Gaussian input, Z-matrix of N, CA and C with variables (Angstrom, degrees):
# hf/3-21g

backbone

0 1
 N
 C     1     B1
 C     2     B2     1     A1
 N     3     B3     2     A2     1     D1
 C     4     B4     3     A3     2     D2
 C     5     B5     4     A4     3     D3
 N     6     B6     5     A5     4     D4
 C     7     B7     6     A6     5     D5
 C     8     B8     7     A7     6     D6
 N     9     B9     8     A8     7     D7
 C    10    B10     9     A9     8     D8
 C    11    B11    10    A10     9     D9
 N    12    B12    11    A11    10    D10
 C    13    B13    12    A12    11    D11
 C    14    B14    13    A13    12    D12
 N    15    B15    14    A14    13    D13
 C    16    B16    15    A15    14    D14
 C    17    B17    16    A16    15    D15
 N    18    B18    17    A17    16    D16
 C    19    B19    18    A18    17    D17
 C    20    B20    19    A19    18    D18
 N    21    B21    20    A20    19    D19
 C    22    B22    21    A21    20    D20
 C    23    B23    22    A22    21    D21
 N    24    B24    23    A23    22    D22
 C    25    B25    24    A24    23    D23
 C    26    B26    25    A25    24    D24
 N    27    B27    26    A26    25    D25
 C    28    B28    27    A27    26    D26
 C    29    B29    28    A28    27    D27
 N    30    B30    29    A29    28    D28
 C    31    B31    30    A30    29    D29
 C    32    B32    31    A31    30    D30
 N    33    B33    32    A32    31    D31
 C    34    B34    33    A33    32    D32
 C    35    B35    34    A34    33    D33
 N    36    B36    35    A35    34    D34
 C    37    B37    36    A36    35    D35
 C    38    B38    37    A37    36    D36
 N    39    B39    38    A38    37    D37
 C    40    B40    39    A39    38    D38
 C    41    B41    40    A40    39    D39
 N    42    B42    41    A41    40    D40
 C    43    B43    42    A42    41    D41
 C    44    B44    43    A43    42    D42
 N    45    B45    44    A44    43    D43
 C    46    B46    45    A45    44    D44
 C    47    B47    46    A46    45    D45
 N    48    B48    47    A47    46    D46
 C    49    B49    48    A48    47    D47
 C    50    B50    49    A49    48    D48
 N    51    B51    50    A50    49    D49
 C    52    B52    51    A51    50    D50
 C    53    B53    52    A52    51    D51
 N    54    B54    53    A53    52    D52
 C    55    B55    54    A54    53    D53
 C    56    B56    55    A55    54    D54
 N    57    B57    56    A56    55    D55
 C    58    B58    57    A57    56    D56
 C    59    B59    58    A58    57    D57
 N    60    B60    59    A59    58    D58
 C    61    B61    60    A60    59    D59
 C    62    B62    61    A61    60    D60
 N    63    B63    62    A62    61    D61
 C    64    B64    63    A63    62    D62
 C    65    B65    64    A64    63    D63
 N    66    B66    65    A65    64    D64
 C    67    B67    66    A66    65    D65
 C    68    B68    67    A67    66    D66
 N    69    B69    68    A68    67    D67
 C    70    B70    69    A69    68    D68
 C    71    B71    70    A70    69    D69
 N    72    B72    71    A71    70    D70
 C    73    B73    72    A72    71    D71
 C    74    B74    73    A73    72    D72
 N    75    B75    74    A74    73    D73
 C    76    B76    75    A75    74    D74
 C    77    B77    76    A76    75    D75
 N    78    B78    77    A77    76    D76
 C    79    B79    78    A78    77    D77
 C    80    B80    79    A79    78    D78
 N    81    B81    80    A80    79    D79
 C    82    B82    81    A81    80    D80
 C    83    B83    82    A82    81    D81
 N    84    B84    83    A83    82    D82
 C    85    B85    84    A84    83    D83
 C    86    B86    85    A85    84    D84
 N    87    B87    86    A86    85    D85
 C    88    B88    87    A87    86    D86
 C    89    B89    88    A88    87    D87
 N    90    B90    89    A89    88    D88
 C    91    B91    90    A90    89    D89
 C    92    B92    91    A91    90    D90
 N    93    B93    92    A92    91    D91
 C    94    B94    93    A93    92    D92
 C    95    B95    94    A94    93    D93
 N    96    B96    95    A95    94    D94
 C    97    B97    96    A96    95    D95
 C    98    B98    97    A97    96    D96
 N    99    B99    98    A98    97    D97
 C   100   B100    99    A99    98    D98
 C   101   B101   100   A100    99    D99
 N   102   B102   101   A101   100   D100
 C   103   B103   102   A102   101   D101
 C   104   B104   103   A103   102   D102
 N   105   B105   104   A104   103   D103
 C   106   B106   105   A105   104   D104
 C   107   B107   106   A106   105   D105
 N   108   B108   107   A107   106   D106
 C   109   B109   108   A108   107   D107
 C   110   B110   109   A109   108   D108
 N   111   B111   110   A110   109   D109
 C   112   B112   111   A111   110   D110
 C   113   B113   112   A112   111   D111
 N   114   B114   113   A113   112   D112
 C   115   B115   114   A114   113   D113
 C   116   B116   115   A115   114   D114
 N   117   B117   116   A116   115   D115
 C   118   B118   117   A117   116   D116
 C   119   B119   118   A118   117   D117
 N   120   B120   119   A119   118   D118
 C   121   B121   120   A120   119   D119
 C   122   B122   121   A121   120   D120
 N   123   B123   122   A122   121   D121
 C   124   B124   123   A123   122   D122
 C   125   B125   124   A124   123   D123
 N   126   B126   125   A125   124   D124
 C   127   B127   126   A126   125   D125
 C   128   B128   127   A127   126   D126
 N   129   B129   128   A128   127   D127
 C   130   B130   129   A129   128   D128
 C   131   B131   130   A130   129   D129
 N   132   B132   131   A131   130   D130
 C   133   B133   132   A132   131   D131
 C   134   B134   133   A133   132   D132
 N   135   B135   134   A134   133   D133
 C   136   B136   135   A135   134   D134
 C   137   B137   136   A136   135   D135
 N   138   B138   137   A137   136   D136
 C   139   B139   138   A138   137   D137
 C   140   B140   139   A139   138   D138
 N   141   B141   140   A140   139   D139
 C   142   B142   141   A141   140   D140
 C   143   B143   142   A142   141   D141
 N   144   B144   143   A143   142   D142
 C   145   B145   144   A144   143   D143
 C   146   B146   145   A145   144   D144
 N   147   B147   146   A146   145   D145
 C   148   B148   147   A147   146   D146
 C   149   B149   148   A148   147   D147
 N   150   B150   149   A149   148   D148
 C   151   B151   150   A150   149   D149
 C   152   B152   151   A151   150   D150
 N   153   B153   152   A152   151   D151
 C   154   B154   153   A153   152   D152
 C   155   B155   154   A154   153   D153
 N   156   B156   155   A155   154   D154
 C   157   B157   156   A156   155   D155
 C   158   B158   157   A157   156   D156
 N   159   B159   158   A158   157   D157
 C   160   B160   159   A159   158   D158
 C   161   B161   160   A160   159   D159
 N   162   B162   161   A161   160   D160
 C   163   B163   162   A162   161   D161
 C   164   B164   163   A163   162   D162
 N   165   B165   164   A164   163   D163
 C   166   B166   165   A165   164   D164
 C   167   B167   166   A166   165   D165
 N   168   B168   167   A167   166   D166
 C   169   B169   168   A168   167   D167
 C   170   B170   169   A169   168   D168
 N   171   B171   170   A170   169   D169
 C   172   B172   171   A171   170   D170
 C   173   B173   172   A172   171   D171
 N   174   B174   173   A173   172   D172
 C   175   B175   174   A174   173   D173
 C   176   B176   175   A175   174   D174
 N   177   B177   176   A176   175   D175
 C   178   B178   177   A177   176   D176
 C   179   B179   178   A178   177   D177
 N   180   B180   179   A179   178   D178
 C   181   B181   180   A180   179   D179
 C   182   B182   181   A181   180   D180
 N   183   B183   182   A182   181   D181
 C   184   B184   183   A183   182   D182
 C   185   B185   184   A184   183   D183
 N   186   B186   185   A185   184   D184
 C   187   B187   186   A186   185   D185
 C   188   B188   187   A187   186   D186
 N   189   B189   188   A188   187   D187
 C   190   B190   189   A189   188   D188
 C   191   B191   190   A190   189   D189
 N   192   B192   191   A191   190   D190
 C   193   B193   192   A192   191   D191
 C   194   B194   193   A193   192   D192
 N   195   B195   194   A194   193   D193
 C   196   B196   195   A195   194   D194
 C   197   B197   196   A196   195   D195
 N   198   B198   197   A197   196   D196
 C   199   B199   198   A198   197   D197
 C   200   B200   199   A199   198   D198
 N   201   B201   200   A200   199   D199
 C   202   B202   201   A201   200   D200
 C   203   B203   202   A202   201   D201
 N   204   B204   203   A203   202   D202
 C   205   B205   204   A204   203   D203
 C   206   B206   205   A205   204   D204
 N   207   B207   206   A206   205   D205
 C   208   B208   207   A207   206   D206
 C   209   B209   208   A208   207   D207
 N   210   B210   209   A209   208   D208
 C   211   B211   210   A210   209   D209
 C   212   B212   211   A211   210   D210
 N   213   B213   212   A212   211   D211
 C   214   B214   213   A213   212   D212
 C   215   B215   214   A214   213   D213
 N   216   B216   215   A215   214   D214
 C   217   B217   216   A216   215   D215
 C   218   B218   217   A217   216   D216
 N   219   B219   218   A218   217   D217
 C   220   B220   219   A219   218   D218
 C   221   B221   220   A220   219   D219
 N   222   B222   221   A221   220   D220
 C   223   B223   222   A222   221   D221
 C   224   B224   223   A223   222   D222
 N   225   B225   224   A224   223   D223
 C   226   B226   225   A225   224   D224
 C   227   B227   226   A226   225   D225
 N   228   B228   227   A227   226   D226
 C   229   B229   228   A228   227   D227
 C   230   B230   229   A229   228   D228
 N   231   B231   230   A230   229   D229
 C   232   B232   231   A231   230   D230
 C   233   B233   232   A232   231   D231
 N   234   B234   233   A233   232   D232
 C   235   B235   234   A234   233   D233
 C   236   B236   235   A235   234   D234
 N   237   B237   236   A236   235   D235
 C   238   B238   237   A237   236   D236
 C   239   B239   238   A238   237   D237
 N   240   B240   239   A239   238   D238
 C   241   B241   240   A240   239   D239
 C   242   B242   241   A241   240   D240
 N   243   B243   242   A242   241   D241
 C   244   B244   243   A243   242   D242
 C   245   B245   244   A244   243   D243
 N   246   B246   245   A245   244   D244
 C   247   B247   246   A246   245   D245
 C   248   B248   247   A247   246   D246
 N   249   B249   248   A248   247   D247
 C   250   B250   249   A249   248   D248
 C   251   B251   250   A250   249   D249
 N   252   B252   251   A251   250   D250
 C   253   B253   252   A252   251   D251
 C   254   B254   253   A253   252   D252
 N   255   B255   254   A254   253   D253
 C   256   B256   255   A255   254   D254
 C   257   B257   256   A256   255   D255
 N   258   B258   257   A257   256   D256
 C   259   B259   258   A258   257   D257
 C   260   B260   259   A259   258   D258
 N   261   B261   260   A260   259   D259
 C   262   B262   261   A261   260   D260
 C   263   B263   262   A262   261   D261
 N   264   B264   263   A263   262   D262
 C   265   B265   264   A264   263   D263
 C   266   B266   265   A265   264   D264
 N   267   B267   266   A266   265   D265
 C   268   B268   267   A267   266   D266
 C   269   B269   268   A268   267   D267
 N   270   B270   269   A269   268   D268
 C   271   B271   270   A270   269   D269
 C   272   B272   271   A271   270   D270
 N   273   B273   272   A272   271   D271
 C   274   B274   273   A273   272   D272
 C   275   B275   274   A274   273   D273
 N   276   B276   275   A275   274   D274
 C   277   B277   276   A276   275   D275
 C   278   B278   277   A277   276   D276
 N   279   B279   278   A278   277   D277
 C   280   B280   279   A279   278   D278
 C   281   B281   280   A280   279   D279
 N   282   B282   281   A281   280   D280
 C   283   B283   282   A282   281   D281
 C   284   B284   283   A283   282   D282
 N   285   B285   284   A284   283   D283
 C   286   B286   285   A285   284   D284
 C   287   B287   286   A286   285   D285
 N   288   B288   287   A287   286   D286
 C   289   B289   288   A288   287   D287
 C   290   B290   289   A289   288   D288
 N   291   B291   290   A290   289   D289
 C   292   B292   291   A291   290   D290
 C   293   B293   292   A292   291   D291
 N   294   B294   293   A293   292   D292
 C   295   B295   294   A294   293   D293
 C   296   B296   295   A295   294   D294
 N   297   B297   296   A296   295   D295
 C   298   B298   297   A297   296   D296
 C   299   B299   298   A298   297   D297
 N   300   B300   299   A299   298   D298
 C   301   B301   300   A300   299   D299
 C   302   B302   301   A301   300   D300
 N   303   B303   302   A302   301   D301
 C   304   B304   303   A303   302   D302
 C   305   B305   304   A304   303   D303
 N   306   B306   305   A305   304   D304
 C   307   B307   306   A306   305   D305
 C   308   B308   307   A307   306   D306
 N   309   B309   308   A308   307   D307
 C   310   B310   309   A309   308   D308
 C   311   B311   310   A310   309   D309
 N   312   B312   311   A311   310   D310
 C   313   B313   312   A312   311   D311
 C   314   B314   313   A313   312   D312

   B1=1.4139
   B2=1.5245
   B3=1.3519
   B4=1.3944
   B5=1.6271
   B6=1.3272
   B7=1.5216
   B8=1.4742
   B9=1.2421
   B10=1.4531
   B11=1.5400
   B12=1.2759
   B13=1.4947
   B14=1.5051
   B15=1.3520
   B16=1.5103
   B17=1.4984
   B18=1.3769
   B19=1.4217
   B20=1.4716
   B21=1.2720
   B22=1.6175
   B23=1.4914
   B24=1.3679
   B25=1.4764
   B26=1.6587
   B27=1.3097
   B28=1.3753
   B29=1.4859
   B30=1.3345
   B31=1.4784
   B32=1.4972
   B33=1.4411
   B34=1.4122
   B35=1.5504
   B36=1.2819
   B37=1.3827
   B38=1.5845
   B39=1.4234
   B40=1.4284
   B41=1.5760
   B42=1.2528
   B43=1.4531
   B44=1.4710
   B45=1.3195
   B46=1.4756
   B47=1.5256
   B48=1.2235
   B49=1.4000
   B50=1.5231
   B51=1.3911
   B52=1.3926
   B53=1.5488
   B54=1.1755
   B55=1.5390
   B56=1.5422
   B57=1.3268
   B58=1.4597
   B59=1.4834
   B60=1.3181
   B61=1.4210
   B62=1.5333
   B63=1.2991
   B64=1.4405
   B65=1.5957
   B66=1.3002
   B67=1.4689
   B68=1.5195
   B69=1.4143
   B70=1.4491
   B71=1.5359
   B72=1.3605
   B73=1.4242
   B74=1.5280
   B75=1.2327
   B76=1.3980
   B77=1.5505
   B78=1.3099
   B79=1.4665
   B80=1.5487
   B81=1.3425
   B82=1.5425
   B83=1.6393
   B84=1.3042
   B85=1.4972
   B86=1.4165
   B87=1.3210
   B88=1.5188
   B89=1.5755
   B90=1.3190
   B91=1.4480
   B92=1.4743
   B93=1.3267
   B94=1.4971
   B95=1.5184
   B96=1.2667
   B97=1.4693
   B98=1.4357
   B99=1.3664
   B100=1.4416
   B101=1.5482
   B102=1.2598
   B103=1.3846
   B104=1.5854
   B105=1.3356
   B106=1.5332
   B107=1.4548
   B108=1.2729
   B109=1.4977
   B110=1.4191
   B111=1.4263
   B112=1.4764
   B113=1.4887
   B114=1.3249
   B115=1.4209
   B116=1.4805
   B117=1.4227
   B118=1.5288
   B119=1.4685
   B120=1.3994
   B121=1.4297
   B122=1.4319
   B123=1.2882
   B124=1.4328
   B125=1.5580
   B126=1.2814
   B127=1.4283
   B128=1.5624
   B129=1.3000
   B130=1.5966
   B131=1.5743
   B132=1.3126
   B133=1.4204
   B134=1.5763
   B135=1.3504
   B136=1.5462
   B137=1.4537
   B138=1.3442
   B139=1.4907
   B140=1.5587
   B141=1.3146
   B142=1.4763
   B143=1.5085
   B144=1.3945
   B145=1.5222
   B146=1.4581
   B147=1.3020
   B148=1.5154
   B149=1.4761
   B150=1.3473
   B151=1.4642
   B152=1.6033
   B153=1.2901
   B154=1.5311
   B155=1.5844
   B156=1.4150
   B157=1.4706
   B158=1.5906
   B159=1.2097
   B160=1.5085
   B161=1.5253
   B162=1.3542
   B163=1.5423
   B164=1.4448
   B165=1.3816
   B166=1.4802
   B167=1.4256
   B168=1.4382
   B169=1.3721
   B170=1.5090
   B171=1.3363
   B172=1.5301
   B173=1.5232
   B174=1.3842
   B175=1.4785
   B176=1.5139
   B177=1.3462
   B178=1.5433
   B179=1.4542
   B180=1.3029
   B181=1.5334
   B182=1.4142
   B183=1.3106
   B184=1.5341
   B185=1.5724
   B186=1.2527
   B187=1.4568
   B188=1.4552
   B189=1.3650
   B190=1.3839
   B191=1.4170
   B192=1.3673
   B193=1.5227
   B194=1.5210
   B195=1.4065
   B196=1.5606
   B197=1.5140
   B198=1.2540
   B199=1.4739
   B200=1.3812
   B201=1.3961
   B202=1.5176
   B203=1.4944
   B204=1.2855
   B205=1.6395
   B206=1.4923
   B207=1.2591
   B208=1.4967
   B209=1.6228
   B210=1.2492
   B211=1.4377
   B212=1.5415
   B213=1.3554
   B214=1.4650
   B215=1.4958
   B216=1.4024
   B217=1.5222
   B218=1.4814
   B219=1.3169
   B220=1.4950
   B221=1.5495
   B222=1.2163
   B223=1.4288
   B224=1.5443
   B225=1.3197
   B226=1.5775
   B227=1.5099
   B228=1.2096
   B229=1.6280
   B230=1.4588
   B231=1.3470
   B232=1.3721
   B233=1.5328
   B234=1.2680
   B235=1.3905
   B236=1.5813
   B237=1.2308
   B238=1.5730
   B239=1.5579
   B240=1.3467
   B241=1.4114
   B242=1.5843
   B243=1.2642
   B244=1.4350
   B245=1.5327
   B246=1.3096
   B247=1.4897
   B248=1.4302
   B249=1.4307
   B250=1.3381
   B251=1.5402
   B252=1.1922
   B253=1.5092
   B254=1.4758
   B255=1.3499
   B256=1.5032
   B257=1.5549
   B258=1.2415
   B259=1.3853
   B260=1.5651
   B261=1.4072
   B262=1.4895
   B263=1.6404
   B264=1.3171
   B265=1.4256
   B266=1.4680
   B267=1.3928
   B268=1.4081
   B269=1.5027
   B270=1.2733
   B271=1.3994
   B272=1.4342
   B273=1.3528
   B274=1.4589
   B275=1.5561
   B276=1.3953
   B277=1.3473
   B278=1.6019
   B279=1.4654
   B280=1.4260
   B281=1.5562
   B282=1.3768
   B283=1.5518
   B284=1.5247
   B285=1.2951
   B286=1.5270
   B287=1.4941
   B288=1.2804
   B289=1.4362
   B290=1.4963
   B291=1.2875
   B292=1.5731
   B293=1.5521
   B294=1.3439
   B295=1.4693
   B296=1.5727
   B297=1.2174
   B298=1.5444
   B299=1.4694
   B300=1.3376
   B301=1.4666
   B302=1.4505
   B303=1.3604
   B304=1.4362
   B305=1.5649
   B306=1.4326
   B307=1.4776
   B308=1.4851
   B309=1.3820
   B310=1.4780
   B311=1.5176
   B312=1.3653
   B313=1.4352
   B314=1.4542
   A1=113.08
   A2=121.69
   A3=127.64
   A4=103.50
   A5=111.61
   A6=118.96
   A7=107.88
   A8=119.77
   A9=120.71
   A10=112.46
   A11=117.25
   A12=122.66
   A13=110.59
   A14=115.59
   A15=118.18
   A16=109.37
   A17=122.57
   A18=120.68
   A19=112.13
   A20=119.17
   A21=122.95
   A22=105.15
   A23=122.95
   A24=129.21
   A25=106.36
   A26=118.57
   A27=117.52
   A28=119.06
   A29=111.36
   A30=119.61
   A31=114.57
   A32=114.89
   A33=124.33
   A34=111.68
   A35=116.96
   A36=118.16
   A37=117.24
   A38=110.49
   A39=116.88
   A40=111.86
   A41=114.83
   A42=119.32
   A43=119.64
   A44=114.50
   A45=122.18
   A46=115.05
   A47=121.44
   A48=126.34
   A49=105.40
   A50=112.67
   A51=121.75
   A52=114.94
   A53=123.40
   A54=121.49
   A55=101.34
   A56=107.87
   A57=119.11
   A58=112.20
   A59=116.89
   A60=119.79
   A61=109.33
   A62=120.74
   A63=124.82
   A64=105.73
   A65=116.23
   A66=122.08
   A67=113.56
   A68=111.49
   A69=120.72
   A70=112.87
   A71=115.29
   A72=117.82
   A73=110.79
   A74=123.50
   A75=123.95
   A76=107.21
   A77=123.06
   A78=119.98
   A79=109.85
   A80=113.76
   A81=117.76
   A82=106.28
   A83=115.85
   A84=116.22
   A85=117.44
   A86=115.79
   A87=122.20
   A88=108.69
   A89=115.55
   A90=122.06
   A91=109.55
   A92=118.82
   A93=121.19
   A94=111.89
   A95=116.42
   A96=124.13
   A97=112.44
   A98=116.85
   A99=120.81
   A100=113.97
   A101=122.74
   A102=131.63
   A103=111.21
   A104=116.41
   A105=113.73
   A106=113.60
   A107=117.89
   A108=122.04
   A109=110.63
   A110=120.13
   A111=116.09
   A112=108.87
   A113=125.54
   A114=128.48
   A115=111.93
   A116=114.97
   A117=117.56
   A118=106.53
   A119=121.21
   A120=127.69
   A121=105.89
   A122=124.06
   A123=129.09
   A124=111.35
   A125=116.58
   A126=122.20
   A127=110.99
   A128=108.83
   A129=116.07
   A130=106.54
   A131=119.82
   A132=120.91
   A133=109.72
   A134=113.56
   A135=115.62
   A136=104.90
   A137=121.04
   A138=124.58
   A139=107.55
   A140=113.26
   A141=115.22
   A142=111.42
   A143=116.63
   A144=125.04
   A145=112.65
   A146=119.79
   A147=120.38
   A148=114.53
   A149=116.26
   A150=119.90
   A151=107.90
   A152=108.26
   A153=116.03
   A154=106.17
   A155=107.67
   A156=113.10
   A157=107.37
   A158=118.56
   A159=124.12
   A160=110.90
   A161=121.00
   A162=113.19
   A163=115.93
   A164=121.11
   A165=120.09
   A166=111.76
   A167=118.81
   A168=123.70
   A169=113.47
   A170=115.65
   A171=122.01
   A172=105.61
   A173=120.60
   A174=117.14
   A175=111.24
   A176=117.45
   A177=119.96
   A178=111.17
   A179=115.58
   A180=117.22
   A181=109.55
   A182=121.04
   A183=122.56
   A184=105.21
   A185=116.79
   A186=119.91
   A187=111.27
   A188=118.40
   A189=121.74
   A190=117.20
   A191=114.77
   A192=121.60
   A193=113.29
   A194=112.17
   A195=113.34
   A196=115.95
   A197=116.87
   A198=122.32
   A199=113.98
   A200=120.87
   A201=117.49
   A202=108.54
   A203=108.38
   A204=118.25
   A205=106.90
   A206=118.25
   A207=121.94
   A208=111.60
   A209=117.69
   A210=123.26
   A211=106.26
   A212=115.18
   A213=119.93
   A214=115.28
   A215=114.63
   A216=116.18
   A217=110.48
   A218=116.77
   A219=120.81
   A220=106.38
   A221=122.70
   A222=125.01
   A223=108.57
   A224=112.75
   A225=113.42
   A226=112.38
   A227=120.79
   A228=121.03
   A229=102.42
   A230=125.67
   A231=123.14
   A232=113.36
   A233=116.89
   A234=123.79
   A235=111.60
   A236=112.62
   A237=118.23
   A238=104.48
   A239=122.98
   A240=121.90
   A241=112.05
   A242=114.03
   A243=120.74
   A244=113.02
   A245=113.45
   A246=120.72
   A247=109.02
   A248=126.03
   A249=126.39
   A250=118.77
   A251=121.81
   A252=123.51
   A253=117.14
   A254=115.32
   A255=117.63
   A256=107.83
   A257=110.24
   A258=117.95
   A259=107.72
   A260=115.84
   A261=117.31
   A262=112.94
   A263=116.94
   A264=119.53
   A265=116.54
   A266=110.04
   A267=116.93
   A268=114.43
   A269=115.18
   A270=122.64
   A271=111.39
   A272=120.65
   A273=126.54
   A274=108.37
   A275=118.86
   A276=119.87
   A277=112.43
   A278=110.57
   A279=114.02
   A280=111.89
   A281=113.98
   A282=117.79
   A283=107.77
   A284=115.63
   A285=117.72
   A286=112.07
   A287=113.86
   A288=121.54
   A289=115.64
   A290=110.42
   A291=117.53
   A292=111.15
   A293=109.07
   A294=114.07
   A295=110.05
   A296=116.50
   A297=119.27
   A298=110.35
   A299=116.53
   A300=117.99
   A301=114.63
   A302=117.54
   A303=119.69
   A304=114.39
   A305=111.67
   A306=117.25
   A307=113.02
   A308=114.51
   A309=114.76
   A310=113.36
   A311=114.40
   A312=121.29
   A313=114.32
   D1=137.33
   D2=-174.71
   D3=-65.31
   D4=136.72
   D5=171.12
   D6=-99.84
   D7=119.57
   D8=-176.19
   D9=-58.51
   D10=-36.29
   D11=176.61
   D12=-51.08
   D13=-46.47
   D14=-174.52
   D15=-74.31
   D16=-24.19
   D17=-178.31
   D18=-87.10
   D19=-12.51
   D20=-168.16
   D21=-67.85
   D22=-49.95
   D23=-170.36
   D24=-55.29
   D25=-55.67
   D26=178.91
   D27=-63.54
   D28=-33.84
   D29=173.37
   D30=-60.24
   D31=-47.15
   D32=-175.71
   D33=-79.89
   D34=-43.35
   D35=-171.64
   D36=-89.36
   D37=-33.75
   D38=-175.24
   D39=-100.10
   D40=-12.18
   D41=-169.07
   D42=72.73
   D43=14.86
   D44=178.59
   D45=-59.65
   D46=156.72
   D47=-179.71
   D48=-115.48
   D49=154.36
   D50=171.17
   D51=-75.25
   D52=146.34
   D53=170.91
   D54=-80.39
   D55=168.73
   D56=178.89
   D57=-57.73
   D58=-38.65
   D59=-176.98
   D60=-77.94
   D61=-33.84
   D62=179.57
   D63=-65.81
   D64=-49.24
   D65=-179.28
   D66=-52.90
   D67=-46.21
   D68=176.83
   D69=-60.38
   D70=-45.53
   D71=178.96
   D72=-68.41
   D73=-36.96
   D74=178.65
   D75=-66.07
   D76=-43.05
   D77=-177.39
   D78=-69.08
   D79=-37.07
   D80=176.63
   D81=-58.35
   D82=-47.45
   D83=176.32
   D84=-58.07
   D85=-37.91
   D86=179.18
   D87=-66.14
   D88=-47.12
   D89=-173.47
   D90=-71.68
   D91=-24.66
   D92=177.04
   D93=-81.18
   D94=-10.72
   D95=175.64
   D96=89.63
   D97=16.41
   D98=-173.70
   D99=-97.42
   D100=21.56
   D101=-175.90
   D102=-128.60
   D103=119.57
   D104=177.17
   D105=-63.34
   D106=152.49
   D107=-176.37
   D108=-61.57
   D109=-33.45
   D110=-177.06
   D111=-69.49
   D112=-28.74
   D113=175.61
   D114=-67.58
   D115=-37.54
   D116=-179.87
   D117=-70.97
   D118=-38.10
   D119=177.76
   D120=-57.12
   D121=-50.89
   D122=-174.84
   D123=-62.85
   D124=-36.82
   D125=178.30
   D126=-66.73
   D127=-50.60
   D128=179.97
   D129=-61.16
   D130=-39.22
   D131=-179.80
   D132=-62.81
   D133=-47.87
   D134=-178.24
   D135=-57.61
   D136=-53.21
   D137=-168.97
   D138=-60.32
   D139=-41.91
   D140=-174.98
   D141=-67.46
   D142=-35.98
   D143=177.53
   D144=-67.95
   D145=-54.90
   D146=-175.94
   D147=-90.52
   D148=-14.15
   D149=-174.24
   D150=91.04
   D151=151.11
   D152=177.86
   D153=-83.59
   D154=148.51
   D155=179.47
   D156=-106.56
   D157=154.63
   D158=-171.77
   D159=-58.57
   D160=-44.29
   D161=173.09
   D162=-62.34
   D163=-29.97
   D164=179.02
   D165=-69.04
   D166=-43.24
   D167=174.56
   D168=-57.31
   D169=-44.07
   D170=-176.20
   D171=-66.42
   D172=-37.02
   D173=179.55
   D174=-70.89
   D175=-36.39
   D176=174.71
   D177=-61.93
   D178=-42.59
   D179=-178.56
   D180=-67.07
   D181=-38.99
   D182=-177.63
   D183=-56.27
   D184=-48.98
   D185=-174.97
   D186=-67.81
   D187=-43.03
   D188=176.59
   D189=-57.42
   D190=-37.64
   D191=176.19
   D192=-69.89
   D193=-41.59
   D194=174.45
   D195=-66.00
   D196=-20.38
   D197=-178.30
   D198=-108.54
   D199=4.76
   D200=-177.66
   D201=-78.73
   D202=156.80
   D203=179.29
   D204=-121.78
   D205=120.93
   D206=178.87
   D207=-60.48
   D208=134.24
   D209=174.72
   D210=-93.69
   D211=128.39
   D212=-176.42
   D213=-80.44
   D214=67.50
   D215=-179.16
   D216=-77.19
   D217=151.46
   D218=169.14
   D219=-80.89
   D220=170.14
   D221=-178.90
   D222=-64.39
   D223=-41.56
   D224=178.31
   D225=-67.66
   D226=-31.24
   D227=178.60
   D228=-76.20
   D229=-39.53
   D230=177.44
   D231=-60.51
   D232=-40.63
   D233=-178.54
   D234=-68.77
   D235=-38.23
   D236=-178.69
   D237=-75.23
   D238=-38.39
   D239=-178.16
   D240=-69.90
   D241=-42.65
   D242=-168.01
   D243=-108.13
   D244=29.29
   D245=176.02
   D246=-56.76
   D247=133.81
   D248=-178.97
   D249=-57.93
   D250=-20.20
   D251=174.71
   D252=-88.56
   D253=1.22
   D254=-175.63
   D255=-74.78
   D256=143.12
   D257=-179.25
   D258=-82.59
   D259=142.18
   D260=-171.35
   D261=-55.16
   D262=-38.69
   D263=178.30
   D264=-59.10
   D265=-38.69
   D266=176.92
   D267=-69.84
   D268=-31.92
   D269=176.88
   D270=-68.36
   D271=-36.53
   D272=179.82
   D273=-71.86
   D274=-42.35
   D275=-176.57
   D276=-68.45
   D277=-34.33
   D278=178.49
   D279=-70.78
   D280=-34.48
   D281=177.01
   D282=-63.32
   D283=-41.80
   D284=178.64
   D285=-60.32
   D286=-45.40
   D287=175.54
   D288=-57.90
   D289=-42.71
   D290=175.82
   D291=-60.70
   D292=-45.71
   D293=-177.43
   D294=-64.11
   D295=-37.65
   D296=178.37
   D297=-68.19
   D298=-39.54
   D299=179.41
   D300=-67.19
   D301=-33.22
   D302=179.84
   D303=-93.85
   D304=2.49
   D305=174.74
   D306=73.85
   D307=28.16
   D308=176.77
   D309=-104.63
   D310=126.20
   D311=178.19
   D312=105.96

């Protein structure tokens, strides 16, 4: 499994990118609680500075999809939450509120 600490130097100094597989392994490590916060912060800083690459995003999405938990919304709740005119920030805050309400996360 990829160790984030080993990957940070080439990412930060050489502008290297993670492969899809490396990105997935890194996020799995993070979600498992095996990565110190300082390393997570360094990864986020590198990604924010140079921009995320498509294979990195794809690897992160793969892991998020595997680890996602469906939230049991009724049709009315889903319509209210995902109405077309809702602003993205409102949708995120509503999703967080729903996750808290259902005890997810």
